[in-house]
C-alpha positions in Angstrom: 143.7 -25.1 -60.5 140.6 -23.8 -58.8 140.9 -20.6 -60.9 141.3 -22.6 -64.1 137.9 -24.3 -63.6 136.0 -20.9 -63.6 133.4 -20.9 -66.3 134.4 -19.0 -69.4 138.1 -18.9 -68.6 140.2 -19.9 -71.6 143.7 -21.4 -71.1 146.2 -20.3 -73.8 148.3 -23.4 -74.4 150.0 -22.5 -77.7 150.5 -18.8 -77.2 149.0 -15.4 -76.4 149.2 -11.8 -77.6 151.1 -9.4 -75.3 150.5 -5.7 -76.3 149.5 -6.9 -79.7 152.6 -9.0 -80.2 152.4 -12.9 -80.6 154.3 -14.9 -77.9 154.2 -18.7 -78.1 154.8 -21.6 -80.5 155.8 -21.1 -84.1 152.4 -22.3 -85.3 150.7 -19.7 -83.1 152.9 -16.9 -84.5 152.2 -18.0 -88.1 148.5 -18.1 -87.4 148.8 -14.6 -86.0 150.5 -13.3 -89.1 147.9 -15.0 -91.3 145.1 -13.3 -89.4 146.7 -9.9 -89.7 147.1 -10.3 -93.5 143.4 -11.0 -93.8 142.6 -7.9 -91.7 144.9 -5.8 -93.9 143.4 -7.2 -97.1 139.9 -6.4 -95.8 141.0 -2.8 -95.1 142.6 -2.5 -98.6 139.4 -3.8 -100.2 137.4 -1.0 -98.5 140.0 1.6 -99.6 139.7 0.3 -103.2 136.0 1.0 -103.2 136.6 4.7 -102.9 136.2 6.7 -106.2 139.0 9.2 -105.5 142.6 8.0 -106.3 144.2 10.7 -104.2 142.2 9.7 -101.2 143.1 6.0 -101.8 146.8 6.8 -102.0 146.7 8.9 -98.8 144.9 6.2 -96.9 147.4 3.7 -98.2 150.3 5.9 -97.1 149.1 7.0 -93.7 146.7 4.2 -92.6 147.2 0.8 -94.3 150.9 0.8 -94.9 152.1 1.9 -91.4 150.0 -0.8 -89.6 152.9 -3.4 -89.7 155.6 -1.0 -88.6 154.8 -1.7 -84.9 155.3 -5.5 -85.4 158.3 -4.9 -87.6 160.1 -3.1 -84.8 158.9 -5.4 -82.1 159.3 -8.9 -83.6 162.7 -10.5 -84.2 163.4 -11.0 -87.9 164.3 -14.6 -87.1 160.7 -15.3 -86.0 159.2 -18.0 -88.2 156.7 -16.5 -90.6 157.7 -12.9 -90.1 159.6 -12.4 -93.4 156.8 -14.1 -95.4 154.3 -11.9 -93.6 156.1 -8.7 -94.5 156.7 -9.8 -98.1 153.0 -10.6 -98.5 152.1 -7.3 -96.9 154.4 -5.4 -99.3 152.7 -7.2 -102.2 149.2 -6.3 -100.9 150.2 -2.6 -100.7 151.7 -2.7 -104.2 148.6 -4.3 -105.7 146.4 -1.7 -104.0 148.5 1.1 -105.3 148.4 -0.4 -108.8 144.6 -0.4 -108.6 144.5 3.2 -107.3 146.7 4.5 -110.1 145.1 2.2 -112.6 148.5 0.6 -113.5 148.5 -2.9 -115.0 150.8 -5.3 -113.2 152.5 -6.1 -116.5 153.4 -2.4 -116.8 154.9 -2.3 -113.3 158.7 -2.2 -113.8 161.3 -3.5 -111.4 162.6 0.0 -110.6 159.1 1.2 -109.9 159.1 -0.7 -106.6 162.2 1.3 -105.6 160.4 4.5 -106.5 157.6 3.6 -104.0 160.0 4.2 -101.1 161.4 7.5 -102.2 160.3 10.9 -100.8 158.6 13.3 -103.1 161.7 15.4 -103.7 163.5 12.3 -105.0 160.9 11.3 -107.5 158.5 9.1 -105.7 155.5 7.4 -107.4 152.3 9.4 -107.0 153.2 10.7 -103.6 153.1 7.2 -102.2 156.3 7.0 -100.1 155.7 3.3 -99.4 158.9 1.7 -98.1 159.2 -2.1 -98.3 158.8 -3.4 -94.7 160.5 -6.6 -95.6 163.7 -4.7 -96.5 163.5 -2.7 -93.2 163.0 -5.7 -91.0 166.5 -6.0 -89.6 167.2 -2.3 -89.0 163.7 -1.7 -87.6 164.2 -4.4 -84.9 167.8 -3.3 -84.1 166.8 0.4 -83.8 163.9 -0.5 -81.6 166.1 -2.5 -79.2 168.7 0.3 -79.3 166.2 2.8 -78.1 164.9 0.7 -75.2 168.0 -1.2 -74.2 168.8 1.2 -71.3 165.3 0.5 -69.9 165.7 -3.2 -70.3 169.1 -3.1 -68.5 167.7 -1.0 -65.7 164.6 -3.1 -65.1 166.5 -6.4 -65.1 169.0 -4.9 -62.6 166.2 -4.1 -60.2 165.1 -7.8 -60.2 168.4 -8.6 -58.5 168.8 -12.1 -60.0 171.9 -13.6 -58.4 173.6 -14.4 -61.7 172.7 -11.0 -63.0 174.3 -9.2 -60.0 177.5 -11.2 -60.5 178.0 -10.3 -64.2 175.4 -7.8 -65.3 177.0 -6.8 -68.6 177.8 -10.3 -69.6 174.2 -11.5 -68.8 172.9 -8.5 -70.7 174.7 -9.6 -73.8 173.5 -13.1 -73.3 169.9 -12.0 -73.9 168.7 -13.2 -77.3 167.2 -9.8 -78.2 170.4 -8.0 -77.5 172.6 -10.5 -79.4 170.2 -10.5 -82.3 170.0 -6.7 -82.4 173.8 -6.4 -82.4 174.0 -9.0 -85.2 171.4 -7.2 -87.3 173.1 -3.8 -86.7 176.4 -5.2 -87.8 174.8 -6.7 -90.9 173.2 -3.4 -91.9 176.5 -1.5 -91.3 178.3 -3.9 -93.6 175.8 -3.3 -96.3 176.1 0.4 -96.0 179.9 0.3 -96.1 179.8 -1.9 -99.2 177.6 0.7 -101.0 179.7 3.6 -99.7 183.1 2.8 -98.2 183.5 6.5 -97.1 180.8 5.8 -94.5 183.0 3.4 -92.6 184.5 6.1 -90.4 181.0 7.0 -89.2 180.6 3.7 -87.5 183.9 3.4 -85.7 183.1 5.6 -82.7 180.6 3.3 -80.9 180.2 -0.4 -81.6 176.8 -2.0 -80.9 178.2 -3.8 -77.8 179.6 -0.6 -76.3 176.5 1.4 -77.1 174.1 -1.1 -75.7 175.6 -1.7 -72.3 175.9 1.1 -69.8 179.3 1.6 -68.2 177.6 1.7 -64.8 174.3 0.2 -63.7 171.5 2.7 -63.6 169.4 4.8 -65.9 171.1 5.8 -69.2 170.0 6.9 -72.6 171.6 4.0 -74.4 169.7 4.7 -77.6 171.4 8.0 -78.0 174.8 6.3 -77.6 174.0 3.8 -80.3 172.8 6.2 -82.9 175.5 6.8 -85.5 176.3 9.9 -87.6 
């Protein structure tokens, strides 16, 4: 309490940012998303002031568009406000691209949005290669957890919590981020198999649960186990 009375010390009651990620109440997270959208819109406005369309597109592709990838990988898709944030961000990028290419919104066909995410050799739109971050939300989060799950398991094991020591694998699966990542992974696999049933065999070798939990405690490259052909 003595520390809290220090002049200029602000107490975060609703939430805080940890490594740029919002942690706290739903209202705090939504205000975080709103602030980021305003920042991105300010950046897009400055890009739009440039008089070279090619430079505008390159800045959209390599600077403005990738800004949300970090949050997309780190924040659970179930977080209130995240999906709306990504949808609005995607809309911002599309409108900025329309302006750069001098395309009227009324001339922007439904299939054109799909073209934005294609690589150049598959017929992308103006070299943009701008994937919808809202569409990638589930797989972005699941892939991120897959790549760091070994480190999560190892570090929690070092803490030597009594209930963790008794049933480490069970407790690991009880973590929300692990359960949610497995759920998202299963959802994406189901979508892929519906589109191409021949892919089903590619996902039978390692299930999300087997790939996420090491067979023995200790360092392990779990991400490599979880990646599928």
